[in-house]
PADO-10351 format. One line per field, with one value per residue (C-alpha): residue number from 0; residue in three letters; chain; x, y, z. Coordinates in nm, 2 decimals. Last residue first. Layout:
# PADO-10351
i NUM,...
aa Ala,...
ch A,...
X X,...
Y Y,...
Z Z,...
# end
This chain:
# PADO-10351
i 441,440,439,438,437,436,435,434,433,432,431,430,429,428,427,426,425,424,423,422,421,420,419,418,417,416,415,414,413,412,411,410,409,408,407,406,405,404,403,402,401,400,399,398,397,396,395,394,393,392,391,390,389,388,387,386,385,384,383,382,381,380,379,378,377,376,375,374,373,372,371,370,369,368,367,366,365,364,363,362,361,360,359,358,357,356,355,354,353,352,351,350,349,348,347,346,345,344,343,342,341,340,339,338,337,336,335,334,333,332,331,330,329,328,327,326,325,324,323,322,321,320,319,318,317,316,315,314,313,312,311,310,309,308,307,306,305,304,303,302,301,300,299,298,297,296,295,294,293,292,291,290,289,288,287,286,285,284,283,282,281,280,279,278,277,276,275,274,273,272,271,270,269,268,267,266,265,264,263,262,261,260,259,258,257,256,255,254,253,252,251,250,249,248,247,246,245,244,243,242,241,240,239,238,237,236,235,234,233,232,231,230,229,228,227,226,225,224,223,222,221,220,219,218,217,216,215,214,213,212,211,210,209,208,207,206,205,204,203,202,201,200,199,198,197,196,195,194,193,192,191,190,189,188,187,186,185,184,183,182,181,180,179,178,177,176,175,174,173,172,171,170,169,168,167,166,165,164,163,162,161,160,159,158,157,156,155,154,153,152,151,150,149,148,147,146,145,144,143,142,141,140,139,138,137,136,135,134,133,132,131,130,129,128,127,126,125,124,123,122,121,120,119,118,117,116,115,114,113,112,111,110,109,108,107,106,105,104,103,102,101,100,99,98,97,96,95,94,93,92,91,90,89,88,87,86,85,84,83,82,81,80,79,78,77,76,75,74,73,72,71,70,69,68,67,66,65,64,63,62,61,60,59,58,57,56,55,54,53,52,51,50,49,48,47,46,45,44,43,42,41,40,39,38,37,36,35,34,33,32,31,30,29,28,27,26,25,24,23,22,21,20,19,18,17,16,15,14,13,12,11,10,9,8,7,6,5,4,3,2,1,0
aa Met,Arg,Leu,Gly,Leu,Arg,Ala,Leu,Thr,Val,Leu,Gln,Gln,Tyr,Ser,Gln,Gly,Ala,Leu,Glu,Ser,Asp,Arg,Gln,Arg,Tyr,Gly,Ile,Glu,Gly,Gly,Val,Tyr,Val,Glu,Pro,Asn,Phe,Ala,Tyr,Val,Val,Arg,Gly,Arg,Ala,Glu,Tyr,Thr,Trp,Ala,Ser,Arg,Asn,Ile,Gly,Glu,Phe,Glu,Asp,Tyr,Asn,Ile,Ser,Gly,Ile,Gly,Thr,Leu,Val,Ile,Asn,Arg,Gln,Tyr,Glu,His,Arg,Val,Leu,Leu,Asn,Ile,Gly,Ser,Arg,Val,Met,Ala,Ser,Ala,Asn,Phe,Gln,Thr,Thr,Glu,Leu,Val,Ser,Arg,Glu,Leu,Ser,Pro,Val,Ile,Val,Thr,Leu,Arg,Ser,Pro,Thr,Trp,Asn,Phe,Thr,Ala,Arg,Phe,Ser,Leu,Gly,Ser,Pro,Asp,Lys,Leu,Arg,Ala,Asp,Arg,Tyr,Asp,Gln,Gln,Tyr,Tyr,Gly,Val,Leu,Phe,Asp,Gly,Arg,Ile,Leu,Gln,Ser,Ile,Asp,Val,Gly,Val,Gly,Ala,Ala,Ala,Arg,Tyr,Gly,Val,Ser,Ser,Arg,Asn,Phe,Gly,Ala,Asp,Asp,Leu,Gln,Asp,Asp,Tyr,Arg,Arg,Asn,Asn,Gly,Gly,Val,Glu,Val,Val,Ala,Ser,Tyr,Gly,Pro,Phe,Met,Glu,Tyr,Gly,Gly,Arg,Val,Thr,Leu,Ser,Asn,Glu,Trp,Arg,Asp,Arg,Asp,Ser,Asn,Asn,Ile,Ile,Ser,Gly,Thr,Asp,Thr,Thr,Val,Asp,Asp,Phe,Val,Arg,Arg,Ala,Thr,Ala,Leu,Glu,Gly,Ser,Phe,Thr,Tyr,Arg,Gly,Ala,Gln,His,Lys,Gly,Gly,Phe,Asn,Asn,Gln,Leu,Ser,Arg,Thr,Arg,Thr,Pro,Arg,Lys,Gly,Gly,Ala,Ala,Asp,Pro,Ser,Gly,Arg,Asp,Glu,Tyr,Arg,Gln,Ala,Ile,Asp,Phe,Leu,Asp,Thr,Leu,Glu,Ser,Gly,Arg,Ala,Leu,Asp,Tyr,Arg,Gly,Asp,Val,Thr,Val,Gly,Ala,Asp,Leu,His,Asn,Asp,Gln,Ser,Tyr,Thr,Lys,Phe,Leu,Phe,Gln,Glu,Ala,Arg,Ala,Thr,Ile,Asn,Val,Ala,His,Thr,Ala,Phe,Arg,Ser,Arg,Leu,Lys,Leu,Glu,Pro,Ala,Ile,Arg,Ala,Ile,Phe,Asp,Ser,Lys,Gly,Asp,Asn,Glu,Gln,Ala,Phe,Val,Asn,Thr,Asn,Tyr,Met,Val,Asp,Thr,Glu,Leu,Gln,Pro,Leu,Leu,Leu,Phe,Ser,Gly,Leu,Glu,Ile,Gly,Lys,Pro,Gln,Tyr,Ala,Asp,Ala,Val,Arg,Asp,Glu,Asp,Asp,Arg,Gly,Glu,Val,Asp,Arg,Glu,Pro,Thr,Ala,Glu,Lys,Thr,Val,Asn,Ala,Ser,Asn,Pro,Leu,Arg,Arg,Pro,Asp,Arg,Gln,Asn,Gln,Thr,Pro,Leu,Gln,Pro,Ala,Gly,Gln,Ala,Leu,Thr,Glu,Gly,Ala,Gln,Thr,Leu,Leu,Leu,Val,Ser,Leu,Ile,Ala,Ile,Ala,Ser,Arg,Ser,Met
ch A,A,A,A,A,A,A,A,A,A,A,A,A,A,A,A,A,A,A,A,A,A,A,A,A,A,A,A,A,A,A,A,A,A,A,A,A,A,A,A,A,A,A,A,A,A,A,A,A,A,A,A,A,A,A,A,A,A,A,A,A,A,A,A,A,A,A,A,A,A,A,A,A,A,A,A,A,A,A,A,A,A,A,A,A,A,A,A,A,A,A,A,A,A,A,A,A,A,A,A,A,A,A,A,A,A,A,A,A,A,A,A,A,A,A,A,A,A,A,A,A,A,A,A,A,A,A,A,A,A,A,A,A,A,A,A,A,A,A,A,A,A,A,A,A,A,A,A,A,A,A,A,A,A,A,A,A,A,A,A,A,A,A,A,A,A,A,A,A,A,A,A,A,A,A,A,A,A,A,A,A,A,A,A,A,A,A,A,A,A,A,A,A,A,A,A,A,A,A,A,A,A,A,A,A,A,A,A,A,A,A,A,A,A,A,A,A,A,A,A,A,A,A,A,A,A,A,A,A,A,A,A,A,A,A,A,A,A,A,A,A,A,A,A,A,A,A,A,A,A,A,A,A,A,A,A,A,A,A,A,A,A,A,A,A,A,A,A,A,A,A,A,A,A,A,A,A,A,A,A,A,A,A,A,A,A,A,A,A,A,A,A,A,A,A,A,A,A,A,A,A,A,A,A,A,A,A,A,A,A,A,A,A,A,A,A,A,A,A,A,A,A,A,A,A,A,A,A,A,A,A,A,A,A,A,A,A,A,A,A,A,A,A,A,A,A,A,A,A,A,A,A,A,A,A,A,A,A,A,A,A,A,A,A,A,A,A,A,A,A,A,A,A,A,A,A,A,A,A,A,A,A,A,A,A,A,A,A,A,A,A,A,A,A,A,A,A,A,A,A,A,A,A,A,A,A,A,A,A,A,A,A,A,A,A,A,A,A,A,A,A,A,A,A,A,A,A,A,A,A,A,A,A,A,A,A,A,A,A,A,A,A
X 8.38,8.70,8.87,9.25,9.47,9.83,10.15,10.44,10.82,11.04,11.42,11.60,11.96,12.08,12.32,12.23,12.38,12.71,12.70,12.90,12.59,12.53,12.17,12.04,11.69,11.55,11.20,11.00,10.64,10.34,10.00,9.65,9.34,8.97,8.68,8.78,8.89,9.18,9.41,9.78,10.00,10.38,10.63,11.01,11.20,11.56,11.70,12.04,12.09,12.43,12.51,12.70,12.85,13.06,12.85,12.74,12.53,12.43,12.50,12.27,12.36,12.06,12.07,11.74,11.60,11.24,11.09,10.73,10.55,10.19,9.98,9.62,9.69,10.02,10.37,10.26,10.59,10.70,11.05,11.16,11.52,11.63,11.94,11.96,12.15,12.01,12.12,12.02,11.98,12.12,12.31,12.42,12.21,12.03,11.67,11.65,11.48,11.55,11.75,11.72,11.95,11.79,11.84,11.57,11.53,11.18,11.13,10.78,10.69,10.39,10.35,10.72,11.05,10.86,11.12,10.99,11.30,11.36,11.66,11.71,12.02,12.13,12.50,12.57,12.43,12.37,12.36,12.55,12.36,12.52,12.38,12.03,11.79,11.88,11.95,11.90,12.08,12.04,12.21,12.14,12.11,11.79,11.74,11.37,11.17,10.99,11.12,10.92,10.68,10.94,11.15,10.99,11.28,11.30,11.64,11.82,11.80,11.79,11.73,11.66,11.57,11.57,11.42,11.48,11.33,11.55,11.62,11.85,11.85,11.87,11.51,11.41,11.40,11.14,10.89,10.63,10.88,10.88,11.01,10.99,11.06,11.16,11.16,11.30,11.28,11.41,11.36,11.49,11.27,11.36,11.13,11.05,11.28,11.36,11.04,11.05,10.98,10.91,10.87,10.76,10.79,10.65,10.70,10.56,10.64,10.48,10.62,10.60,10.95,10.97,10.65,10.86,10.93,11.05,10.88,11.04,10.87,11.18,11.08,11.06,10.75,10.63,10.54,10.33,10.46,10.27,10.33,10.15,10.21,10.16,10.25,10.21,10.28,10.36,10.35,10.45,10.48,10.61,10.62,10.27,10.11,10.07,9.95,9.98,9.84,9.91,9.77,9.92,9.76,9.89,9.78,9.99,9.97,10.26,10.25,10.59,10.65,10.58,10.84,11.02,11.32,11.26,11.30,11.51,11.72,11.40,11.43,11.14,10.92,10.71,10.34,10.08,9.77,9.67,9.51,9.56,9.45,9.55,9.47,9.50,9.43,9.44,9.55,9.65,9.30,9.10,9.03,9.02,8.98,9.16,9.10,9.25,9.11,9.31,9.19,9.41,9.46,9.74,9.65,9.90,10.02,10.38,10.31,10.19,10.55,10.47,10.19,10.20,9.88,9.89,9.56,9.56,9.28,9.21,8.99,9.03,8.85,8.88,8.74,8.80,8.74,8.59,8.35,8.30,8.35,8.45,8.62,8.53,8.78,8.71,8.97,8.99,9.34,9.40,9.77,9.89,10.25,10.47,10.78,11.16,11.38,11.73,12.01,12.25,12.21,11.84,11.57,11.29,11.11,11.42,11.33,10.99,10.73,10.41,10.05,9.84,9.47,9.33,8.97,8.83,8.53,8.53,8.26,8.21,8.08,7.86,7.55,7.67,7.74,7.91,8.24,8.30,8.62,8.92,9.03,8.92,9.10,9.44,9.62,9.76,9.49,9.60,9.94,9.77,9.93,10.26,10.49,10.68,10.36,10.48,10.74,10.47,10.40,10.19,10.07,9.93,10.24,10.15,9.79,9.90,9.82,9.55,9.32,9.58,9.76,10.11,10.06,10.05,9.82,9.99,9.83,10.11,10.42,10.33,10.69,10.83,11.13,11.44,11.58,11.38,11.40,11.78,11.78,11.51,11.70,12.01,11.81,11.67,12.01,12.14,11.85,11.93,12.29,12.19,11.97,12.25,12.50,12.25,12.21,12.59,12.63,12.81
Y 6.86,6.66,6.42,6.37,6.17,6.11,5.98,5.86,5.82,5.69,5.64,5.48,5.45,5.25,5.25,5.06,4.72,4.79,5.07,5.38,5.50,5.67,5.72,5.83,5.94,6.04,6.17,6.22,6.35,6.39,6.55,6.55,6.76,6.74,6.91,7.28,7.26,7.10,7.15,7.06,6.97,6.94,6.78,6.76,6.58,6.57,6.38,6.32,6.13,6.11,5.86,5.86,5.62,5.68,5.44,5.67,5.92,5.82,6.12,6.18,6.43,6.54,6.70,6.82,6.93,7.02,7.15,7.24,7.35,7.47,7.48,7.61,7.98,7.93,7.86,7.92,7.85,7.66,7.63,7.43,7.41,7.19,7.17,6.91,6.83,6.51,6.39,6.02,5.91,5.68,5.44,5.11,4.91,5.13,5.18,5.56,5.87,6.20,6.51,6.81,7.04,7.27,7.47,7.60,7.75,7.85,8.00,8.13,8.22,8.38,8.71,8.76,8.73,8.57,8.45,8.24,8.18,7.91,7.89,7.65,7.60,7.40,7.36,7.08,6.79,6.42,6.21,5.89,5.57,5.36,5.58,5.47,5.75,5.95,6.32,6.52,6.86,7.15,7.49,7.81,7.96,8.10,8.25,8.31,8.39,8.64,8.78,8.98,9.18,9.46,9.27,9.05,8.89,8.72,8.73,8.50,8.32,7.95,7.72,7.35,7.10,6.72,6.44,6.07,5.72,5.47,5.23,4.98,4.59,4.52,4.41,4.75,4.82,5.01,4.93,5.19,5.45,5.81,6.10,6.42,6.76,7.11,7.43,7.79,8.04,8.40,8.64,8.99,9.13,9.29,9.44,9.77,9.83,9.63,9.43,9.21,8.84,8.57,8.20,7.91,7.55,7.25,6.89,6.55,6.22,5.90,5.56,5.23,5.13,4.82,4.70,4.64,4.27,4.10,3.76,3.45,3.31,3.26,3.55,3.77,3.85,4.19,4.34,4.66,5.00,5.25,5.63,5.87,6.24,6.55,6.90,7.22,7.53,7.89,8.24,8.59,8.90,9.24,9.56,9.66,9.37,9.05,8.73,8.38,8.04,7.67,7.32,7.04,6.70,6.37,6.01,5.77,5.42,5.25,4.94,4.79,4.69,4.33,4.05,4.24,4.46,4.65,4.99,5.21,5.39,5.44,5.32,5.07,5.36,5.26,5.20,5.46,5.47,5.82,6.04,6.41,6.69,7.05,7.34,7.71,8.00,8.36,8.72,9.00,9.15,8.97,8.61,8.45,8.07,7.87,7.51,7.19,6.84,6.57,6.22,5.95,5.65,5.45,5.12,4.86,4.62,4.53,4.15,4.22,4.23,4.20,4.46,4.65,4.81,5.11,5.23,5.59,5.71,6.08,6.26,6.64,6.86,7.24,7.48,7.85,8.16,8.48,8.56,8.18,7.99,7.65,7.39,7.02,6.82,6.46,6.24,5.93,5.80,5.51,5.43,5.18,5.05,4.91,4.73,4.73,4.51,4.62,4.37,4.56,4.83,4.76,5.02,4.75,4.89,4.99,5.11,5.24,5.29,5.47,5.48,5.72,5.77,6.07,6.12,6.44,6.56,6.92,7.01,7.38,7.48,7.77,7.59,7.28,7.39,7.13,7.21,7.49,7.33,7.56,7.63,7.99,8.03,7.97,7.65,7.59,7.36,7.08,7.08,6.99,6.65,6.77,6.58,6.90,7.03,7.22,7.42,7.65,7.81,8.12,8.02,8.30,8.28,7.94,8.06,8.31,8.68,8.87,8.85,9.00,8.78,8.81,9.19,9.19,9.47,9.71,9.74,9.63,9.76,10.13,10.26,10.44,10.64,10.54,10.73,10.56,10.23,10.22,10.25,9.99,9.76,9.79,9.68,9.39,9.29,9.29,9.06,8.84,8.80,8.72,8.44,8.29,8.32,8.14,7.86,7.83,7.78,8.04
Z 10.51,10.45,10.22,10.20,9.96,10.04,9.86,10.07,10.06,10.34,10.34,10.63,10.73,11.03,11.33,11.65,11.56,11.72,11.97,11.87,11.69,11.35,11.28,10.94,10.85,10.51,10.43,10.12,10.14,9.92,9.94,9.80,9.89,9.86,10.04,10.04,9.67,9.48,9.78,9.72,10.02,9.98,10.21,10.24,10.52,10.65,10.94,11.09,11.41,11.59,11.87,12.20,12.45,12.76,12.97,13.26,13.07,12.72,12.50,12.21,11.94,11.72,11.38,11.22,10.89,10.79,10.47,10.41,10.09,10.08,9.77,9.75,9.77,9.58,9.70,10.06,10.24,10.55,10.67,10.98,11.11,11.40,11.62,11.89,12.21,12.37,12.71,12.74,13.10,13.37,13.15,13.30,13.05,12.80,12.92,12.85,12.99,12.83,12.95,12.72,12.52,12.27,11.94,11.71,11.37,11.25,10.91,10.81,10.45,10.28,10.47,10.42,10.61,10.90,11.15,11.45,11.67,11.92,12.15,12.44,12.65,12.95,13.05,13.29,13.49,13.45,13.77,13.71,13.81,14.08,14.36,14.26,14.36,14.05,14.05,13.73,13.69,13.46,13.42,13.22,12.88,12.72,12.38,12.31,12.00,11.77,11.45,11.19,11.42,11.42,11.67,11.93,12.12,12.46,12.62,12.87,13.19,13.28,13.58,13.53,13.80,13.86,14.05,13.98,13.97,13.78,14.06,13.90,13.92,13.55,13.54,13.68,14.06,14.26,13.99,13.93,13.81,13.94,13.74,13.94,13.77,13.84,13.64,13.65,13.37,13.38,13.09,13.01,12.73,12.40,12.12,12.29,12.59,12.90,12.87,13.18,13.17,13.43,13.39,13.61,13.52,13.72,13.62,13.68,13.50,13.62,13.52,13.34,13.21,13.44,13.26,12.95,13.01,12.69,12.67,12.50,12.19,11.97,11.74,12.05,12.26,12.37,12.71,12.70,12.80,13.02,13.05,13.28,13.24,13.46,13.36,13.57,13.37,13.46,13.33,13.43,13.20,13.33,13.12,13.22,13.39,13.19,13.34,13.20,13.30,13.28,13.31,13.11,13.13,12.99,12.96,12.77,12.63,12.46,12.24,12.16,11.80,11.72,11.71,11.98,11.95,12.27,12.10,12.35,12.08,11.88,11.51,11.54,11.66,11.96,11.90,12.01,12.23,12.34,12.61,12.59,12.82,12.76,12.99,12.97,13.21,13.09,13.18,12.94,12.93,13.19,13.30,12.95,12.99,12.73,12.63,12.50,12.46,12.28,12.20,12.07,11.84,11.69,11.54,11.44,11.17,11.24,11.23,10.87,10.74,10.37,10.28,10.61,10.73,10.96,11.11,11.24,11.47,11.56,11.80,11.84,12.09,12.12,12.38,12.38,12.60,12.47,12.17,12.15,11.83,11.96,11.75,11.73,11.52,11.40,11.24,11.02,10.94,10.70,10.64,10.39,10.41,10.14,10.26,10.28,10.49,10.58,10.55,10.78,11.05,11.09,11.12,11.12,10.81,10.62,10.27,10.37,10.10,10.19,10.06,10.26,10.32,10.51,10.63,10.79,10.99,11.10,11.36,11.43,11.77,11.91,11.77,11.59,11.23,11.02,10.85,10.59,10.47,10.40,10.04,10.04,10.38,10.20,10.26,10.61,10.74,10.51,10.68,11.01,11.09,10.94,11.17,11.25,11.42,11.72,11.53,11.38,11.72,11.67,11.33,11.11,10.89,10.74,10.70,10.45,10.54,10.36,10.66,10.90,11.15,10.99,10.98,11.37,11.48,11.71,12.06,12.29,12.11,12.09,12.10,12.41,12.31,12.50,12.80,13.07,12.88,12.90,13.28,13.32,13.08,13.29,13.59,13.40,13.27,13.62,13.72,13.42,13.54,13.90,13.77,13.56,13.85,14.08,13.82,13.79,14.17,14.38
# end
């Protein structure tokens, strides 16, 4: 019997055991209780349903108390929220080099428009953002990131909904990425992504699913000598389908089964090294969903994954799959989010089929005062390059603060440190980034 089948069988046994326990357990009113973290006197940091989704801090200013939130511009059933941020940054190792790192000052100018619906039911939100980066010394790294995101929710009935998220963006590849091309300029990437999902709750059962499609395109770059680095062999489509089922065995605990499949198809049948990198894969996991006393919410899932490459020379990664994310709210002012996950990522390292990343992360947000929000983030990632017996460790720590003078003006600051230790010569580096921020909004 395969490991995935064993995992699914185990959760079915858990479900049956939960039914037996639930028959003799007192039935607590879990569905209609009001979550104290969502009450008006709760801090905005504890009103977040998924605080781990914004580790970059793009919406830190939205986490100060409601009295410091902008009024916006009334547009019928919508609210328009314009914003402008300016940063001054100092990076000790702009090119993420192992030796002789180059430092520089960087200015960031980021206008943004948010359009938020205010319907009694359903929701539609649109966000348009641009980020211009200007380097004082190394101006060849000047670049413009931009994107538009549209997300919506359609409420079918109580406990049932459909959701969709569409995102189109232009970004430039991080110099510290393991797959960075090393060109004279950073690699421009363009992406188009759509995630369509739904959820239905019937008594103790909850079912959900998501169909995700992404298009990724990478521009060619030139080297200092004028030669061209071909990145078009990285262009690809990524499609995935994930379905999930949960059964509340007894109040606060649910048995969960999650199964997903993916198809990663490259435009070029062979890359420049002569490999066919297209693949299909799946992941099956089972575990426990937790919602205890409205203080801790999260999942702990364990299972099996496998990714099969069309090219027989590329090793097919497979093994133990795990994902754990917990949202712990020790008070109405603080949220703590630890997470643990193993995932299969694409790579262009020669002879490597994939990069299997095992990571542990910790995010802490705290409302120090009604107009001051503190954020701390720490992460450790272990990357294994399948097929070439090579690995790397990456350590990162960041601390941020946002201080709102009033609803229209805020300031912020951040200090971040990243260290990568790779077995491949020239791939290790240390990097320290500090920044000061000024934000204006209506």
